[in-house]
Each structure stands twice: as structure tokens, then as C-alpha cells.
N, CA, C and O atoms as a printed pandas DataFrame, in Angstrom:
     atom_number atom_name residue_name chain_id  residue_number  x_coord  y_coord  z_coord
0              1         N          UNK        A               1   47.698   78.593  -30.248
1              2        CA          UNK        A               1   48.634   77.489  -30.189
2              3         C          UNK        A               1   48.335   76.462  -31.289
3              4         O          UNK        A               1   49.248   75.830  -31.820
4              5         N          UNK        A               2   47.071   76.306  -31.617
5              6        CA          UNK        A               2   46.690   75.334  -32.642
6              7         C          UNK        A               2   47.273   75.737  -33.986
7              8         O          UNK        A               2   47.731   74.883  -34.746
8              9         N          UNK        A               3   47.259   77.022  -34.284
9             10        CA          UNK        A               3   47.785   77.481  -35.566
10            11         C          UNK        A               3   49.284   77.215  -35.691
11            12         O          UNK        A               3   49.759   76.847  -36.766
12            13         N          UNK        A               4   50.028   77.398  -34.606
13            14        CA          UNK        A               4   51.472   77.211  -34.659
14            15         C          UNK        A               4   51.880   75.741  -34.656
15            16         O          UNK        A               4   52.833   75.361  -35.336
16            17         N          UNK        A               5   51.169   74.918  -33.903
17            18        CA          UNK        A               5   51.582   73.520  -33.741
18            19         C          UNK        A               5   50.852   72.556  -34.666
19            20         O          UNK        A               5   51.309   71.430  -34.866
20            21         N          UNK        A               6   49.735   72.975  -35.228
21            22        CA          UNK        A               6   49.017   72.142  -36.187
22            23         C          UNK        A               6   48.356   70.931  -35.547
23            24         O          UNK        A               6   47.839   70.991  -34.431
24            25         N          UNK        A               7   48.391   69.835  -36.286
25            26        CA          UNK        A               7   47.698   68.616  -35.855
26            27         C          UNK        A               7   48.300   68.028  -34.588
27            28         O          UNK        A               7   47.581   67.520  -33.728
28            29         N          UNK        A               8   49.624   68.099  -34.477
29            30        CA          UNK        A               8   50.270   67.588  -33.263
30            31         C          UNK        A               8   49.832   68.394  -32.046
31            32         O          UNK        A               8   49.686   67.845  -30.954
32            33         N          UNK        A               9   49.623   69.689  -32.230
33            34        CA          UNK        A               9   49.148   70.530  -31.132
34            35         C          UNK        A               9   47.744   70.160  -30.699
35            36         O          UNK        A               9   47.440   70.147  -29.506
36            37         N          UNK        A              10   46.895   69.862  -31.655
37            38        CA          UNK        A              10   45.533   69.434  -31.322
38            39         C          UNK        A              10   45.586   68.131  -30.527
39            40         O          UNK        A              10   44.920   67.997  -29.501
40            41         N          UNK        A              11   46.374   67.180  -31.000
41            42        CA          UNK        A              11   46.492   65.895  -30.297
42            43         C          UNK        A              11   47.081   66.090  -28.906
43            44         O          UNK        A              11   46.599   65.495  -27.942
44            45         N          UNK        A              12   48.104   66.905  -28.791
45            46        CA          UNK        A              12   48.744   67.150  -27.495
46            47         C          UNK        A              12   47.793   67.849  -26.524
47            48         O          UNK        A              12   47.727   67.483  -25.350
48            49         N          UNK        A              13   47.063   68.845  -27.004
49            50        CA          UNK        A              13   46.107   69.536  -26.137
50            51         C          UNK        A              13   44.976   68.619  -25.698
51            52         O          UNK        A              13   44.526   68.702  -24.555
52            53         N          UNK        A              14   44.510   67.747  -26.584
53            54        CA          UNK        A              14   43.462   66.807  -26.197
54            55         C          UNK        A              14   43.985   65.771  -25.203
55            56         O          UNK        A              14   43.262   65.344  -24.303
56            57         N          UNK        A              15   45.236   65.375  -25.373
57            58        CA          UNK        A              15   45.859   64.480  -24.399
58            59         C          UNK        A              15   45.948   65.176  -23.044
59            60         O          UNK        A              15   45.620   64.584  -22.015
60            61         N          UNK        A              16   46.392   66.432  -23.044
61            62        CA          UNK        A              16   46.509   67.195  -21.798
62            63         C          UNK        A              16   45.146   67.422  -21.155
63            64         O          UNK        A              16   45.035   67.479  -19.931
64            65         N          UNK        A              17   44.115   67.550  -21.977
65            66        CA          UNK        A              17   42.758   67.748  -21.448
66            67         C          UNK        A              17   42.325   66.560  -20.599
67            68         O          UNK        A              17   41.594   66.733  -19.624
68            69         N          UNK        A              18   42.760   65.371  -20.950
69            70        CA          UNK        A              18   42.437   64.187  -20.158
70            71         C          UNK        A              18   43.266   64.093  -18.892
71            72         O          UNK        A              18   42.812   63.529  -17.897
72            73         N          UNK        A              19   44.472   64.636  -18.913
73            74        CA          UNK        A              19   45.339   64.559  -17.746
74            75         C          UNK        A              19   45.078   65.680  -16.749
75            76         O          UNK        A              19   45.112   65.464  -15.537
76            77         N          UNK        A              20   44.819   66.865  -17.258
77            78        CA          UNK        A              20   44.625   68.039  -16.411
78            79         C          UNK        A              20   43.260   68.642  -16.719
79            80         O          UNK        A              20   43.120   69.376  -17.698
80            81         N          UNK        A              21   42.254   68.348  -15.903
81            82        CA          UNK        A              21   40.893   68.801  -16.203
82            83         C          UNK        A              21   40.723   70.309  -16.434
83            84         O          UNK        A              21   39.774   70.679  -17.125
84            85         N          UNK        A              22   41.562   71.199  -15.913
85            86        CA          UNK        A              22   41.325   72.617  -16.216
86            87         C          UNK        A              22   41.510   72.985  -17.688
87            88         O          UNK        A              22   41.144   74.089  -18.091
88            89         N          UNK        A              23   42.070   72.084  -18.500
89            90        CA          UNK        A              23   42.210   72.361  -19.932
90            91         C          UNK        A              23   40.965   71.794  -20.623
91            92         O          UNK        A              23   40.900   70.585  -20.847
92            93         N          UNK        A              24   39.981   72.625  -20.964
93            94        CA          UNK        A              24   38.730   72.088  -21.510
94            95         C          UNK        A              24   38.790   71.848  -23.017
95            96         O          UNK        A              24   39.301   72.671  -23.776
96            97         N          UNK        A              25   38.260   70.716  -23.421
97            98        CA          UNK        A              25   38.193   70.417  -24.852
98            99         C          UNK        A              25   37.201   71.333  -25.554
99           100         O          UNK        A              25   37.249   71.491  -26.773
100          101         N          UNK        A              26   36.311   71.930  -24.789
101          102        CA          UNK        A              26   35.344   72.861  -25.368
102          103         C          UNK        A              26   36.021   74.105  -25.921
103          104         O          UNK        A              26   35.418   74.830  -26.712
104          105         N          UNK        A              27   37.245   74.365  -25.527
105          106        CA          UNK        A              27   38.016   75.469  -26.091
106          107         C          UNK        A              27   38.943   74.999  -27.207
107          108         O          UNK        A              27   39.179   75.726  -28.172
108          109         N          UNK        A              28   39.460   73.795  -27.072
109          110        CA          UNK        A              28   40.444   73.277  -28.025
110          111         C          UNK        A              28   39.791   72.968  -29.374
111          112         O          UNK        A              28   40.246   73.444  -30.413
112          113         N          UNK        A              29   38.741   72.183  -29.350
113          114        CA          UNK        A              29   38.146   71.708  -30.597
114          115         C          UNK        A              29   37.480   72.810  -31.420
115          116         O          UNK        A              29   37.640   72.814  -32.641
116          117         N          UNK        A              30   36.744   73.740  -30.820
117          118        CA          UNK        A              30   36.216   74.819  -31.661
118          119         C          UNK        A              30   37.318   75.678  -32.289
119          120         O          UNK        A              30   37.182   76.128  -33.426
120          121         N          UNK        A              31   38.396   75.903  -31.559
121          122        CA          UNK        A              31   39.509   76.662  -32.123
122          123         C          UNK        A              31   40.141   75.893  -33.287
123          124         O          UNK        A              31   40.481   76.481  -34.314
124          125         N          UNK        A              32   40.295   74.581  -33.123
125          126        CA          UNK        A              32   40.835   73.755  -34.208
126          127         C          UNK        A              32   39.885   73.740  -35.397
127          128         O          UNK        A              32   40.327   73.779  -36.545
128          129         N          UNK        A              33   38.586   73.685  -35.134
129          130        CA          UNK        A              33   37.608   73.718  -36.210
130          131         C          UNK        A              33   37.610   75.053  -36.936
131          132         O          UNK        A              33   37.480   75.099  -38.159
132          133         N          UNK        A              34   37.757   76.143  -36.182
133          134        CA          UNK        A              34   37.833   77.465  -36.795
134          135         C          UNK        A              34   39.075   77.581  -37.675
135          136         O          UNK        A              34   39.028   78.149  -38.766
136          137         N          UNK        A              35   40.183   77.036  -37.184
137          138        CA          UNK        A              35   41.421   77.057  -37.966
138          139         C          UNK        A              35   41.260   76.227  -39.242
139          140         O          UNK        A              35   41.765   76.603  -40.300
140          141         N          UNK        A              36   40.561   75.109  -39.136
141          142        CA          UNK        A              36   40.307   74.285  -40.328
142          143         C          UNK        A              36   39.365   75.004  -41.290
143          144         O          UNK        A              36   39.541   74.915  -42.505
144          145         N          UNK        A              37   38.379   75.706  -40.768
145          146        CA          UNK        A              37   37.439   76.424  -41.633
146          147         C          UNK        A              37   38.125   77.558  -42.389
147          148         O          UNK        A              37   37.734   77.884  -43.510
148          149         N          UNK        A              38   39.127   78.146  -41.791
149          150        CA          UNK        A              38   39.877   79.208  -42.466
150          151         C          UNK        A              38   40.795   78.649  -43.539
151          152         O          UNK        A              38   41.288   79.397  -44.383
152          153         N          UNK        A              39   41.028   77.351  -43.517
153          154        CA          UNK        A              39   41.872   76.732  -44.529
154          155         C          UNK        A              39   43.301   76.497  -44.092
155          156         O          UNK        A              39   44.110   76.002  -44.877
156          157         N          UNK        A              40   43.637   76.845  -42.840
157          158        CA          UNK        A              40   44.993   76.621  -42.343
158          159         C          UNK        A              40   45.255   75.148  -42.046
159          160         O          UNK        A              40   46.389   74.683  -42.161
160          161         N          UNK        A              41   44.222   74.420  -41.670
161          162        CA          UNK        A              41   44.307   72.980  -41.406
162          163         C          UNK        A              41   43.163   72.305  -42.157
163          164         O          UNK        A              41   42.197   72.955  -42.557
164          165         N          UNK        A              42   43.285   71.005  -42.341
165          166        CA          UNK        A              42   42.213   70.244  -42.982
166          167         C          UNK        A              42   41.338   69.613  -41.904
167          168         O          UNK        A              42   41.820   69.229  -40.838
168          169         N          UNK        A              43   40.046   69.512  -42.200
169          170        CA          UNK        A              43   39.078   69.063  -41.213
170          171         C          UNK        A              43   39.312   67.629  -40.742
171          172         O          UNK        A              43   39.381   67.381  -39.538
172          173         N          UNK        A              44   39.433   66.692  -41.665
173          174        CA          UNK        A              44   39.552   65.274  -41.296
174          175         C          UNK        A              44   40.798   65.007  -40.451
175          176         O          UNK        A              44   40.683   64.316  -39.439
176          177         N          UNK        A              45   41.980   65.514  -40.805
177          178        CA          UNK        A              45   43.133   65.314  -39.926
178          179         C          UNK        A              45   42.974   65.958  -38.547
179          180         O          UNK        A              45   43.517   65.458  -37.562
180          181         N          UNK        A              46   42.226   67.076  -38.475
181          182        CA          UNK        A              46   41.966   67.696  -37.166
182          183         C          UNK        A              46   41.130   66.748  -36.316
183          184         O          UNK        A              46   41.408   66.568  -35.130
184          185         N          UNK        A              47   40.104   66.140  -36.917
185          186        CA          UNK        A              47   39.261   65.193  -36.183
186          187         C          UNK        A              47   40.083   63.980  -35.746
187          188         O          UNK        A              47   39.950   63.509  -34.616
188          189         N          UNK        A              48   40.921   63.485  -36.631
189          190        CA          UNK        A              48   41.759   62.323  -36.300
190          191         C          UNK        A              48   42.742   62.678  -35.185
191          192         O          UNK        A              48   42.933   61.892  -34.257
192          193         N          UNK        A              49   43.365   63.851  -35.267
193          194        CA          UNK        A              49   44.323   64.271  -34.241
194          195         C          UNK        A              49   43.625   64.460  -32.888
195          196         O          UNK        A              49   44.152   64.042  -31.857
196          197         N          UNK        A              50   42.453   65.082  -32.890
197          198        CA          UNK        A              50   41.710   65.267  -31.645
198          199         C          UNK        A              50   41.290   63.949  -31.025
199          200         O          UNK        A              50   41.380   63.759  -29.812
200          201         N          UNK        A              51   40.832   63.042  -31.874
201          202        CA          UNK        A              51   40.427   61.726  -31.387
202          203         C          UNK        A              51   41.622   60.950  -30.842
203          204         O          UNK        A              51   41.532   60.325  -29.785
204          205         N          UNK        A              52   42.734   60.991  -31.560
205          206        CA          UNK        A              52   43.939   60.278  -31.111
206          207         C          UNK        A              52   44.430   60.817  -29.774
207          208         O          UNK        A              52   44.814   60.041  -28.898
208          209         N          UNK        A              53   44.422   62.130  -29.609
209          210        CA          UNK        A              53   44.857   62.715  -28.340
210          211         C          UNK        A              53   43.941   62.352  -27.194
211          212         O          UNK        A              53   44.407   62.048  -26.096
212          213         N          UNK        A              54   42.633   62.382  -27.438
213          214        CA          UNK        A              54   41.671   62.032  -26.393
214          215         C          UNK        A              54   41.775   60.562  -26.013
215          216         O          UNK        A              54   41.714   60.215  -24.834
216          217         N          UNK        A              55   41.934   59.697  -27.012
217          218        CA          UNK        A              55   42.069   58.261  -26.734
218          219         C          UNK        A              55   43.372   57.987  -25.979
219          220         O          UNK        A              55   43.391   57.169  -25.059
220          221         N          UNK        A              56   44.449   58.658  -26.357
221          222        CA          UNK        A              56   45.734   58.471  -25.663
222          223         C          UNK        A              56   45.628   58.912  -24.208
223          224         O          UNK        A              56   46.174   58.255  -23.322
224          225         N          UNK        A              57   44.931   60.021  -23.953
225          226        CA          UNK        A              57   44.745   60.468  -22.570
226          227         C          UNK        A              57   43.902   59.502  -21.762
227          228         O          UNK        A              57   44.209   59.218  -20.604
228          229         N          UNK        A              58   42.832   58.995  -22.375
229          230        CA          UNK        A              58   42.014   58.003  -21.691
230          231         C          UNK        A              58   42.765   56.707  -21.451
231          232         O          UNK        A              58   42.617   56.073  -20.406
232          233         N          UNK        A              59   43.573   56.320  -22.427
233          234        CA          UNK        A              59   44.372   55.104  -22.295
234          235         C          UNK        A              59   45.386   55.234  -21.164
235          236         O          UNK        A              59   45.662   54.266  -20.455
236          237         N          UNK        A              60   45.939   56.434  -20.998
237          238        CA          UNK        A              60   46.875   56.667  -19.899
238          239         C          UNK        A              60   46.225   56.344  -18.554
239          240         O          UNK        A              60   46.791   55.613  -17.742
240          241         N          UNK        A              61   45.025   56.900  -18.327
241          242        CA          UNK        A              61   44.355   56.652  -17.048
242          243         C          UNK        A              61   43.878   55.213  -16.925
243          244         O          UNK        A              61   43.854   54.661  -15.825
244          245         N          UNK        A              62   43.503   54.607  -18.028
245          246        CA          UNK        A              62   43.126   53.195  -18.001
246          247         C          UNK        A              62   44.307   52.340  -17.549
247          248         O          UNK        A              62   44.158   51.455  -16.706
248          249         N          UNK        A              63   45.478   52.612  -18.118
249          250        CA          UNK        A              63   46.662   51.829  -17.747
250          251         C          UNK        A              63   47.062   52.057  -16.297
251          252         O          UNK        A              63   47.497   51.126  -15.620
252          253         N          UNK        A              64   46.919   53.289  -15.814
253          254        CA          UNK        A              64   47.190   53.560  -14.395
254          255         C          UNK        A              64   46.225   52.763  -13.521
255          256         O          UNK        A              64   46.637   52.136  -12.545
256          257         N          UNK        A              65   44.946   52.789  -13.874
257          258        CA          UNK        A              65   43.955   52.031  -13.112
258          259         C          UNK        A              65   44.197   50.543  -13.175
259          260         O          UNK        A              65   44.027   49.840  -12.178
260          261         N          UNK        A              66   44.587   50.059  -14.323
261          262        CA          UNK        A              66   44.876   48.628  -14.449
262          263         C          UNK        A              66   46.107   48.241  -13.641
263          264         O          UNK        A              66   46.148   47.169  -13.038
264          265         N          UNK        A              67   47.110   49.114  -13.632
265          266        CA          UNK        A              67   48.331   48.854  -12.870
266          267         C          UNK        A              67   48.039   48.844  -11.368
267          268         O          UNK        A              67   48.546   47.987  -10.645
268          269         N          UNK        A              68   47.231   49.787  -10.899
269          270        CA          UNK        A              68   46.887   49.841   -9.477
270          271         C          UNK        A              68   46.001   48.664   -9.113
271          272         O          UNK        A              68   46.186   48.052   -8.061
272          273         N          UNK        A              69   45.055   48.344   -9.954
273          274        CA          UNK        A              69   44.154   47.220   -9.691
274          275         C          UNK        A              69   42.846   47.681   -9.075
275          276         O          UNK        A              69   42.805   48.658   -8.327
276          277         N          UNK        A              70   41.795   46.976   -9.396
277          278        CA          UNK        A              70   40.458   47.342   -8.953
278          279         C          UNK        A              70   40.317   47.264   -7.436
279          280         O          UNK        A              70   39.720   48.149   -6.823
280          281         N          UNK        A              71   40.859   46.219   -6.830
281          282        CA          UNK        A              71   40.717   46.049   -5.379
282          283         C          UNK        A              71   41.439   47.151   -4.622
283          284         O          UNK        A              71   40.881   47.747   -3.701
284          285         N          UNK        A              72   42.691   47.424   -5.012
285          286        CA          UNK        A              72   43.443   48.478   -4.321
286          287         C          UNK        A              72   42.835   49.844   -4.575
287          288         O          UNK        A              72   42.799   50.679   -3.672
288          289         N          UNK        A              73   42.366   50.083   -5.770
289          290        CA          UNK        A              73   41.769   51.366   -6.099
290          291         C          UNK        A              73   40.486   51.566   -5.296
291          292         O          UNK        A              73   40.235   52.657   -4.785
292          293         N          UNK        A              74   39.689   50.530   -5.188
293          294        CA          UNK        A              74   38.461   50.614   -4.405
294          295         C          UNK        A              74   38.727   50.785   -2.933
295          296         O          UNK        A              74   37.991   51.503   -2.255
296          297         N          UNK        A              75   39.770   50.140   -2.411
297          298        CA          UNK        A              75   40.069   50.264   -0.984
298          299         C          UNK        A              75   40.650   51.622   -0.634
299          300         O          UNK        A              75   40.562   52.053    0.515
300          301         N          UNK        A              76   41.241   52.301   -1.603
301          302        CA          UNK        A              76   41.778   53.634   -1.331
302          303         C          UNK        A              76   40.677   54.631   -1.012
303          304         O          UNK        A              76   40.878   55.553   -0.220
304          305         N          UNK        A              77   39.516   54.450   -1.624
305          306        CA          UNK        A              77   38.437   55.415   -1.460
306          307         C          UNK        A              77   37.144   54.752   -0.988
307          308         O          UNK        A              77   36.054   55.176   -1.372
308          309         N          UNK        A              78   37.257   53.734   -0.177
309          310        CA          UNK        A              78   36.085   52.983    0.249
310          311         C          UNK        A              78   35.100   53.860    1.006
311          312         O          UNK        A              78   33.889   53.700    0.855
312          313         N          UNK        A              79   35.601   54.779    1.814
313          314        CA          UNK        A              79   34.700   55.611    2.599
314          315         C          UNK        A              79   34.292   56.880    1.870
315          316         O          UNK        A              79   33.537   57.689    2.410
316          317         N          UNK        A              80   34.765   57.059    0.689
317          318        CA          UNK        A              80   34.499   58.283   -0.057
318          319         C          UNK        A              80   33.064   58.304   -0.575
319          320         O          UNK        A              80   32.570   57.290   -1.069
320          321         N          UNK        A              81   32.395   59.442   -0.466
321          322        CA          UNK        A              81   31.007   59.576   -0.912
322          323         C          UNK        A              81   30.868   59.365   -2.412
323          324         O          UNK        A              81   29.858   58.831   -2.869
324          325         N          UNK        A              82   31.867   59.776   -3.182
325          326        CA          UNK        A              82   31.798   59.630   -4.633
326          327         C          UNK        A              82   31.708   58.161   -5.024
327          328         O          UNK        A              82   30.942   57.796   -5.916
328          329         N          UNK        A              83   32.492   57.319   -4.353
329          330        CA          UNK        A              83   32.458   55.888   -4.657
330          331         C          UNK        A              83   31.090   55.311   -4.333
331          332         O          UNK        A              83   30.561   54.503   -5.095
332          333         N          UNK        A              84   30.515   55.718   -3.210
333          334        CA          UNK        A              84   29.179   55.225   -2.866
334          335         C          UNK        A              84   28.148   55.678   -3.894
335          336         O          UNK        A              84   27.267   54.904   -4.270
336          337         N          UNK        A              85   28.249   56.918   -4.346
337          338        CA          UNK        A              85   27.326   57.418   -5.355
338          339         C          UNK        A              85   27.471   56.655   -6.668
339          340         O          UNK        A              85   26.473   56.331   -7.312
340          341         N          UNK        A              86   28.712   56.366   -7.069
341          342        CA          UNK        A              86   28.939   55.621   -8.303
342          343         C          UNK        A              86   28.391   54.204   -8.203
343          344         O          UNK        A              86   27.814   53.681   -9.156
344          345         N          UNK        A              87   28.578   53.590   -7.038
345          346        CA          UNK        A              87   28.037   52.236   -6.861
346          347         C          UNK        A              87   26.519   52.248   -6.952
347          348         O          UNK        A              87   25.922   51.368   -7.573
348          349         N          UNK        A              88   25.894   53.246   -6.332
349          350        CA          UNK        A              88   24.437   53.363   -6.402
350          351         C          UNK        A              88   23.984   53.562   -7.834
351          352         O          UNK        A              88   23.005   52.958   -8.273
352          353         N          UNK        A              89   24.696   54.411   -8.564
353          354        CA          UNK        A              89   24.350   54.658   -9.957
354          355         C          UNK        A              89   24.495   53.386  -10.791
355          356         O          UNK        A              89   23.656   53.106  -11.646
356          357         N          UNK        A              90   25.550   52.621  -10.547
357          358        CA          UNK        A              90   25.751   51.375  -11.294
358          359         C          UNK        A              90   24.638   50.374  -10.977
359          360         O          UNK        A              90   24.153   49.681  -11.871
360          361         N          UNK        A              91   24.236   50.297   -9.711
361          362        CA          UNK        A              91   23.157   49.387   -9.345
362          363         C          UNK        A              91   21.859   49.778  -10.035
363          364         O          UNK        A              91   21.116   48.915  -10.503
364          365         N          UNK        A              92   21.586   51.071  -10.100
365          366        CA          UNK        A              92   20.382   51.525  -10.773
366          367         C          UNK        A              92   20.436   51.231  -12.260
367          368         O          UNK        A              92   19.420   50.881  -12.860
368          369         N          UNK        A              93   21.606   51.368  -12.860
369          370        CA          UNK        A              93   21.736   51.066  -14.273
370          371         C          UNK        A              93   21.492   49.585  -14.529
371          372         O          UNK        A              93   20.878   49.216  -15.530
372          373         N          UNK        A              94   21.972   48.740  -13.627
373          374        CA          UNK        A              94   21.783   47.295  -13.803
374          375         C          UNK        A              94   20.342   46.889  -13.617
375          376         O          UNK        A              94   19.871   45.960  -14.273
376          377         N          UNK        A              95   19.621   47.577  -12.721
377          378        CA          UNK        A              95   18.228   47.232  -12.467
378          379         C          UNK        A              95   17.286   47.766  -13.521
379          380         O          UNK        A              95   16.143   47.324  -13.627
380          381         N          UNK        A              96   17.759   48.704  -14.290
381          382        CA          UNK        A              96   16.942   49.203  -15.401
382          383         C          UNK        A              96   16.254   50.514  -15.100
383          384         O          UNK        A              96   16.325   51.047  -13.993
384          385         N          UNK        A              97   15.592   51.013  -16.111
385          386        CA          UNK        A              97   14.935   52.309  -16.028
386          387         C          UNK        A              97   13.764   52.296  -15.069
387          388         O          UNK        A              97   13.442   53.332  -14.487
388          389         N          UNK        A              98   13.120   51.161  -14.885
389          390        CA          UNK        A              98   11.986   51.080  -13.976
390          391         C          UNK        A              98   12.393   51.412  -12.556
391          392         O          UNK        A              98   11.689   52.140  -11.856
392          393         N          UNK        A              99   13.527   50.881  -12.127
393          394        CA          UNK        A              99   14.021   51.153  -10.794
394          395         C          UNK        A              99   14.382   52.622  -10.649
395          396         O          UNK        A              99   14.115   53.216   -9.605
396          397         N          UNK        A             100   14.975   53.214  -11.656
397          398        CA          UNK        A             100   15.332   54.626  -11.611
398          399         C          UNK        A             100   14.091   55.497  -11.485
399          400         O          UNK        A             100   14.071   56.459  -10.718
400          401         N          UNK        A             101   13.057   55.151  -12.245
401          402        CA          UNK        A             101   11.815   55.908  -12.198
402          403         C          UNK        A             101   11.151   55.775  -10.833
403          404         O          UNK        A             101   10.615   56.749  -10.305
404          405         N          UNK        A             102   11.183   54.576  -10.259
405          406        CA          UNK        A             102   10.562   54.339   -8.962
406          407         C          UNK        A             102   11.312   55.060   -7.859
407          408         O          UNK        A             102   10.707   55.490   -6.877
408          409         N          UNK        A             103   12.631   55.199   -8.008
409          410        CA          UNK        A             103   13.430   55.872   -6.978
410          411         C          UNK        A             103   13.226   57.383   -7.013
411          412         O          UNK        A             103   13.371   58.051   -5.989
412          413         N          UNK        A             104   12.896   57.919   -8.165
413          414        CA          UNK        A             104   12.729   59.371   -8.297
414          415         C          UNK        A             104   11.414   59.744   -7.732
415          416         O          UNK        A             104   11.054   60.921   -7.733
């Protein structure tokens, strides 16, 4: 697909990788790099297209999170184990490496 769609395809696939996790960037970028190495695409525009697609995908989720709001987003998953784990991880990061070492 990268060969047919070029730089726009790389950007689109990287955008989709952020929206739909089953599309791994570990497959997209090496294929784009291989295509650039063969001379069908140029390296720097491939990097720019991949970066632009990844940033656009991240920006999409950022805007969704900002629209929902931190309080509502947190209340949706307050009892979820993942949220508790993330909070614990954030607390450990704030306390520094000493606390992490002591907890292990």
C-alpha cells in the first residue's frame, strides 16, 4: 500500500495506527523505509509523513480527551484497575526513583 499511495499513504497509515491499535507502526515504517531505500520514495519526506500522521492521530485523541474533560473521563473509569495502576505509577514518578527502588 505504501508503494501505491506514497507519502500520503504513510501519513494515513500512521494516523490509523493511533486510532486502531491492531495496525502496528512496526509494520508501516519499516515498509516505508524499505520503499525509500529502493529509491521509490525519499527518506526525509517519509519521516515527515510518518511523523505528521502519528501527531495527527495523537492530536485526535487529545482533542477527544479535552472535549470530554478530565473529571468526566476519570469518573467514567474510577473503579477500573487500569486507572488505579496509572495513578500509582504517577505517584511513584513524582516521588522519584528512590521510592520506586524501595517499593521493588
